[in-house]
C-alpha positions in Angstrom: -23.1 98.3 -46.8 -20.0 100.2 -47.9 -21.8 101.7 -50.9 -24.5 103.1 -48.6 -22.0 104.6 -46.1 -19.8 106.0 -49.0 -22.9 107.4 -50.7 -24.1 109.0 -47.4 -20.6 110.5 -46.8 -20.4 111.8 -50.3 -23.9 113.4 -50.1 -23.1 115.0 -46.8 -19.8 116.4 -48.2 -21.6 117.8 -51.2 -24.3 119.4 -49.1 -21.7 121.0 -46.8 -19.8 122.4 -49.7 -23.0 123.8 -51.3 -24.0 125.4 -48.0 -20.6 127.0 -47.6 -20.7 128.3 -51.2 -24.1 129.8 -50.8 -23.2 131.5 -47.6 -20.1 132.9 -49.2 -22.1 134.7 -51.9 -23.5 137.3 -49.5 -20.0 138.0 -48.2 -18.6 138.5 -51.7 -21.6 140.8 -52.5 -20.9 142.9 -49.5 -17.2 143.1 -50.3 -18.1 144.2 -53.8 -20.3 147.0 -52.4 -17.5 148.2 -50.1 -15.0 148.2 -52.9 -17.4 150.2 -55.1 -17.9 152.8 -52.4 -14.1 153.1 -51.9 -13.7 153.6 -55.6 -16.3 156.3 -55.6 -14.5 158.1 -52.7 -11.2 158.0 -54.6 -12.8 159.3 -57.7 -14.4 162.2 -55.8 -11.1 163.0 -54.1 -9.3 163.0 -57.4 -12.0 165.4 -58.9 -11.7 167.7 -55.9 -7.9 167.8 -56.1 -8.0 168.6 -59.8 -10.3 171.6 -59.4 
């Protein structure tokens, strides 16, 4: 009985961890896009200041 319960708990924990990791990917992708846009804005401001 203990192995069944332990296996069920381990499987549940792994599934929860996987779900959290997958949902975090879209958040990281969005942050990357925001950082890229900020970098472009800084680059453009530097070009305009140097002209």
